[in-house]
Each structure stands twice: as structure tokens, then as C-alpha cells.
PyMOL commands that place a pseudoatom at each C-alpha (Angstrom):
pseudoatom trace, name=CA, resn=MET, resi=1, chain=A, elem=C, hetatm=0, pos=[-136.857, 37.913, 5.561]
pseudoatom trace, name=CA, resn=ILE, resi=2, chain=A, elem=C, hetatm=0, pos=[-135.935, 39.936, 2.466]
pseudoatom trace, name=CA, resn=VAL, resi=3, chain=A, elem=C, hetatm=0, pos=[-135.513, 43.118, 4.543]
pseudoatom trace, name=CA, resn=VAL, resi=4, chain=A, elem=C, hetatm=0, pos=[-133.139, 41.298, 6.889]
pseudoatom trace, name=CA, resn=LEU, resi=5, chain=A, elem=C, hetatm=0, pos=[-131.046, 40.065, 3.958]
pseudoatom trace, name=CA, resn=GLN, resi=6, chain=A, elem=C, hetatm=0, pos=[-130.912, 43.572, 2.451]
pseudoatom trace, name=CA, resn=ASP, resi=7, chain=A, elem=C, hetatm=0, pos=[-129.785, 45.000, 5.800]
pseudoatom trace, name=CA, resn=PHE, resi=8, chain=A, elem=C, hetatm=0, pos=[-127.143, 42.284, 6.077]
pseudoatom trace, name=CA, resn=TYR, resi=9, chain=A, elem=C, hetatm=0, pos=[-125.998, 42.970, 2.503]
pseudoatom trace, name=CA, resn=THR, resi=10, chain=A, elem=C, hetatm=0, pos=[-125.747, 46.714, 3.247]
pseudoatom trace, name=CA, resn=PHE, resi=11, chain=A, elem=C, hetatm=0, pos=[-123.786, 45.970, 6.396]
pseudoatom trace, name=CA, resn=MET, resi=12, chain=A, elem=C, hetatm=0, pos=[-121.372, 43.716, 4.501]
pseudoatom trace, name=CA, resn=GLU, resi=13, chain=A, elem=C, hetatm=0, pos=[-120.854, 46.375, 1.805]
pseudoatom trace, name=CA, resn=ARG, resi=14, chain=A, elem=C, hetatm=0, pos=[-119.891, 48.917, 4.447]
pseudoatom trace, name=CA, resn=ALA, resi=15, chain=A, elem=C, hetatm=0, pos=[-117.582, 46.445, 6.178]
pseudoatom trace, name=CA, resn=ALA, resi=16, chain=A, elem=C, hetatm=0, pos=[-115.894, 45.636, 2.874]
pseudoatom trace, name=CA, resn=SER, resi=17, chain=A, elem=C, hetatm=0, pos=[-115.330, 49.315, 2.083]
pseudoatom trace, name=CA, resn=VAL, resi=18, chain=A, elem=C, hetatm=0, pos=[-113.734, 49.828, 5.532]
pseudoatom trace, name=CA, resn=GLY, resi=19, chain=A, elem=C, hetatm=0, pos=[-111.562, 46.777, 4.901]
pseudoatom trace, name=CA, resn=ASP, resi=20, chain=A, elem=C, hetatm=0, pos=[-110.437, 48.213, 1.561]
pseudoatom trace, name=CA, resn=LEU, resi=21, chain=A, elem=C, hetatm=0, pos=[-109.545, 51.476, 3.283]
pseudoatom trace, name=CA, resn=ILE, resi=22, chain=A, elem=C, hetatm=0, pos=[-107.514, 49.639, 5.915]
pseudoatom trace, name=CA, resn=LYS, resi=23, chain=A, elem=C, hetatm=0, pos=[-105.717, 47.592, 3.249]
pseudoatom trace, name=CA, resn=GLY, resi=24, chain=A, elem=C, hetatm=0, pos=[-104.878, 50.754, 1.333]
pseudoatom trace, name=CA, resn=LEU, resi=25, chain=A, elem=C, hetatm=0, pos=[-103.559, 52.440, 4.461]
pseudoatom trace, name=CA, resn=ALA, resi=26, chain=A, elem=C, hetatm=0, pos=[-101.463, 49.374, 5.322]
pseudoatom trace, name=CA, resn=GLY, resi=27, chain=A, elem=C, hetatm=0, pos=[-100.007, 49.361, 1.800]
pseudoatom trace, name=CA, resn=PHE, resi=28, chain=A, elem=C, hetatm=0, pos=[-99.099, 53.041, 2.055]
pseudoatom trace, name=CA, resn=CYS, resi=29, chain=A, elem=C, hetatm=0, pos=[-97.402, 52.451, 5.421]
pseudoatom trace, name=CA, resn=SER, resi=30, chain=A, elem=C, hetatm=0, pos=[-95.442, 49.535, 3.980]
pseudoatom trace, name=CA, resn=ILE, resi=31, chain=A, elem=C, hetatm=0, pos=[-94.214, 51.607, 1.060]
pseudoatom trace, name=CA, resn=SER, resi=32, chain=A, elem=C, hetatm=0, pos=[-93.216, 54.416, 3.457]
pseudoatom trace, name=CA, resn=VAL, resi=33, chain=A, elem=C, hetatm=0, pos=[-91.209, 52.034, 5.627]
pseudoatom trace, name=CA, resn=ILE, resi=34, chain=A, elem=C, hetatm=0, pos=[-89.430, 50.567, 2.607]
pseudoatom trace, name=CA, resn=TYR, resi=35, chain=A, elem=C, hetatm=0, pos=[-88.608, 54.074, 1.333]
pseudoatom trace, name=CA, resn=VAL, resi=36, chain=A, elem=C, hetatm=0, pos=[-87.129, 55.135, 4.692]
pseudoatom trace, name=CA, resn=PHE, resi=37, chain=A, elem=C, hetatm=0, pos=[-85.082, 51.921, 4.885]
pseudoatom trace, name=CA, resn=ILE, resi=38, chain=A, elem=C, hetatm=0, pos=[-83.686, 52.321, 1.353]
pseudoatom trace, name=CA, resn=ARG, resi=39, chain=A, elem=C, hetatm=0, pos=[-83.061, 56.066, 1.806]
pseudoatom trace, name=CA, resn=ASP, resi=40, chain=A, elem=C, hetatm=0, pos=[-80.621, 55.308, 4.646]
pseudoatom trace, name=CA, resn=TRP, resi=41, chain=A, elem=C, hetatm=0, pos=[-78.278, 53.718, 2.108]
pseudoatom trace, name=CA, resn=PHE, resi=42, chain=A, elem=C, hetatm=0, pos=[-78.175, 56.758, -0.208]
pseudoatom trace, name=CA, resn=PRO, resi=43, chain=A, elem=C, hetatm=0, pos=[-75.079, 58.975, -0.056]
pseudoatom trace, name=CA, resn=LYS, resi=44, chain=A, elem=C, hetatm=0, pos=[-75.061, 62.324, 1.735]
pseudoatom trace, name=CA, resn=LYS, resi=45, chain=A, elem=C, hetatm=0, pos=[-72.447, 64.948, 0.867]
pseudoatom trace, name=CA, resn=VAL, resi=46, chain=A, elem=C, hetatm=0, pos=[-70.891, 66.840, 3.778]
pseudoatom trace, name=CA, resn=ASP, resi=47, chain=A, elem=C, hetatm=0, pos=[-69.457, 70.251, 2.840]
pseudoatom trace, name=CA, resn=LEU, resi=48, chain=A, elem=C, hetatm=0, pos=[-67.204, 71.906, 5.405]
pseudoatom trace, name=CA, resn=SER, resi=49, chain=A, elem=C, hetatm=0, pos=[-64.786, 74.812, 5.212]
pseudoatom trace, name=CA, resn=ILE, resi=50, chain=A, elem=C, hetatm=0, pos=[-61.844, 72.385, 5.362]
pseudoatom trace, name=CA, resn=GLY, resi=51, chain=A, elem=C, hetatm=0, pos=[-63.121, 70.003, 2.678]
pseudoatom trace, name=CA, resn=SER, resi=52, chain=A, elem=C, hetatm=0, pos=[-65.989, 67.739, 1.706]
pseudoatom trace, name=CA, resn=PHE, resi=53, chain=A, elem=C, hetatm=0, pos=[-66.752, 64.040, 1.675]
pseudoatom trace, name=CA, resn=VAL, resi=54, chain=A, elem=C, hetatm=0, pos=[-69.632, 61.633, 1.106]
pseudoatom trace, name=CA, resn=VAL, resi=55, chain=A, elem=C, hetatm=0, pos=[-71.099, 59.361, 3.772]
pseudoatom trace, name=CA, resn=LYS, resi=56, chain=A, elem=C, hetatm=0, pos=[-74.126, 57.054, 3.859]
pseudoatom trace, name=CA, resn=ARG, resi=57, chain=A, elem=C, hetatm=0, pos=[-77.199, 58.853, 5.162]
pseudoatom trace, name=CA, resn=LYS, resi=58, chain=A, elem=C, hetatm=0, pos=[-77.601, 56.405, 8.031]
pseudoatom trace, name=CA, resn=TYR, resi=59, chain=A, elem=C, hetatm=0, pos=[-74.190, 57.483, 9.362]
pseudoatom trace, name=CA, resn=TYR, resi=60, chain=A, elem=C, hetatm=0, pos=[-74.910, 61.204, 8.988]
pseudoatom trace, name=CA, resn=ASN, resi=61, chain=A, elem=C, hetatm=0, pos=[-74.964, 62.374, 12.596]
pseudoatom trace, name=CA, resn=VAL, resi=62, chain=A, elem=C, hetatm=0, pos=[-72.810, 64.579, 14.810]
pseudoatom trace, name=CA, resn=GLN, resi=63, chain=A, elem=C, hetatm=0, pos=[-70.737, 61.779, 16.286]
pseudoatom trace, name=CA, resn=ASN, resi=64, chain=A, elem=C, hetatm=0, pos=[-69.887, 59.975, 13.059]
pseudoatom trace, name=CA, resn=VAL, resi=65, chain=A, elem=C, hetatm=0, pos=[-69.146, 63.128, 11.065]
pseudoatom trace, name=CA, resn=THR, resi=66, chain=A, elem=C, hetatm=0, pos=[-66.923, 64.457, 13.890]
pseudoatom trace, name=CA, resn=ASN, resi=67, chain=A, elem=C, hetatm=0, pos=[-65.047, 61.153, 14.020]
pseudoatom trace, name=CA, resn=ILE, resi=68, chain=A, elem=C, hetatm=0, pos=[-64.503, 61.146, 10.256]
pseudoatom trace, name=CA, resn=VAL, resi=69, chain=A, elem=C, hetatm=0, pos=[-63.282, 64.760, 10.269]
pseudoatom trace, name=CA, resn=SER, resi=70, chain=A, elem=C, hetatm=0, pos=[-60.983, 64.082, 13.214]
pseudoatom trace, name=CA, resn=ALA, resi=71, chain=A, elem=C, hetatm=0, pos=[-59.464, 61.019, 11.547]
pseudoatom trace, name=CA, resn=ARG, resi=72, chain=A, elem=C, hetatm=0, pos=[-59.104, 62.442, 8.027]
pseudoatom trace, name=CA, resn=TYR, resi=73, chain=A, elem=C, hetatm=0, pos=[-58.371, 66.131, 8.536]
pseudoatom trace, name=CA, resn=PHE, resi=74, chain=A, elem=C, hetatm=0, pos=[-56.819, 66.368, 12.026]
pseudoatom trace, name=CA, resn=ASP, resi=75, chain=A, elem=C, hetatm=0, pos=[-54.884, 63.043, 12.139]
pseudoatom trace, name=CA, resn=GLY, resi=76, chain=A, elem=C, hetatm=0, pos=[-57.105, 61.730, 14.918]
pseudoatom trace, name=CA, resn=GLY, resi=77, chain=A, elem=C, hetatm=0, pos=[-56.685, 64.833, 17.067]
pseudoatom trace, name=CA, resn=LYS, resi=78, chain=A, elem=C, hetatm=0, pos=[-59.121, 67.386, 18.397]
pseudoatom trace, name=CA, resn=VAL, resi=79, chain=A, elem=C, hetatm=0, pos=[-61.431, 69.014, 15.858]
pseudoatom trace, name=CA, resn=SER, resi=80, chain=A, elem=C, hetatm=0, pos=[-61.178, 72.806, 15.907]
pseudoatom trace, name=CA, resn=ASP, resi=81, chain=A, elem=C, hetatm=0, pos=[-64.047, 74.768, 17.445]
pseudoatom trace, name=CA, resn=GLU, resi=82, chain=A, elem=C, hetatm=0, pos=[-65.022, 76.411, 14.135]
pseudoatom trace, name=CA, resn=VAL, resi=83, chain=A, elem=C, hetatm=0, pos=[-65.251, 73.099, 12.284]
pseudoatom trace, name=CA, resn=ARG, resi=84, chain=A, elem=C, hetatm=0, pos=[-67.099, 71.494, 15.198]
pseudoatom trace, name=CA, resn=LYS, resi=85, chain=A, elem=C, hetatm=0, pos=[-69.640, 74.325, 15.065]
pseudoatom trace, name=CA, resn=GLU, resi=86, chain=A, elem=C, hetatm=0, pos=[-70.117, 73.726, 11.302]
pseudoatom trace, name=CA, resn=ILE, resi=87, chain=A, elem=C, hetatm=0, pos=[-70.723, 70.023, 11.927]
pseudoatom trace, name=CA, resn=ILE, resi=88, chain=A, elem=C, hetatm=0, pos=[-73.247, 70.702, 14.672]
pseudoatom trace, name=CA, resn=ILE, resi=89, chain=A, elem=C, hetatm=0, pos=[-75.127, 73.261, 12.557]
pseudoatom trace, name=CA, resn=GLN, resi=90, chain=A, elem=C, hetatm=0, pos=[-75.296, 70.942, 9.533]
pseudoatom trace, name=CA, resn=THR, resi=91, chain=A, elem=C, hetatm=0, pos=[-76.391, 67.819, 11.408]
pseudoatom trace, name=CA, resn=SER, resi=92, chain=A, elem=C, hetatm=0, pos=[-78.816, 69.440, 13.869]
pseudoatom trace, name=CA, resn=PRO, resi=93, chain=A, elem=C, hetatm=0, pos=[-82.525, 69.462, 13.092]
pseudoatom trace, name=CA, resn=LYS, resi=94, chain=A, elem=C, hetatm=0, pos=[-84.040, 72.716, 11.899]
pseudoatom trace, name=CA, resn=ILE, resi=95, chain=A, elem=C, hetatm=0, pos=[-85.567, 74.874, 14.645]
pseudoatom trace, name=CA, resn=ARG, resi=96, chain=A, elem=C, hetatm=0, pos=[-87.992, 77.796, 14.766]
pseudoatom trace, name=CA, resn=ASN, resi=97, chain=A, elem=C, hetatm=0, pos=[-88.810, 80.546, 17.236]
pseudoatom trace, name=CA, resn=PHE, resi=98, chain=A, elem=C, hetatm=0, pos=[-85.352, 80.543, 18.809]
pseudoatom trace, name=CA, resn=THR, resi=99, chain=A, elem=C, hetatm=0, pos=[-84.818, 83.106, 21.551]
pseudoatom trace, name=CA, resn=LYS, resi=100, chain=A, elem=C, hetatm=0, pos=[-81.756, 83.687, 23.689]
pseudoatom trace, name=CA, resn=LYS, resi=101, chain=A, elem=C, hetatm=0, pos=[-82.007, 85.343, 27.077]
pseudoatom trace, name=CA, resn=ILE, resi=102, chain=A, elem=C, hetatm=0, pos=[-78.993, 87.364, 28.096]
for i in range(1, 102): cmd.bond("trace and resi %d" % i, "trace and resi %d" % (i + 1))
show_as sticks, trace
zoom trace
């Protein structure tokens, strides 16, 4: 009977340590999600050859930055090819091992 209780106690200790690990992992994930959510509200500075401005990070993408530049710098007209290229380069994700076949 005592051996069975010791085995049960050992089993419960292991289960509790796994539970603590899961709780710790869940807490870390929660903190990560909160950080990503709050980070979207931080400002992001956009530097272009024609000027610079600040926009919330959650609106920092090709479409929104192009719309802002078109409205503020080109009076709602077409954004020049050079400025459009700058916007695309700044807002695109970083890449590696790029090759171009001619």
C-alpha cells in the first residue's frame, strides 16, 4: 500500500511540474500578444526623399503610405515612380538570396 502511495505521489509531482511549465508558457504567450497589440499603436517615422511624416505602426504598409504621400505631397494625384519605389522598398519585408535571371 505504501509503495502504491509513493508511486502516486511521484506521478502527481511530475504532473504538477508539467502543469507549471504549461502555465509559464501560457503566461509568456499572453505577454507576447499584449506586446504586439500595444506595439501597433506606437509611431513609425517614414523618411522619403520628398519629406517625412509619422504614422501609427498598424497603418505602416504600402497602400496606406502611398495614399498618404499621394494626398499630402501630390495633391491626390499619381505618386512618381521614384517615390513609389522608395515606399515599396521601405515597407517590404527583408529578403535574402535574391537572384534575377536575365
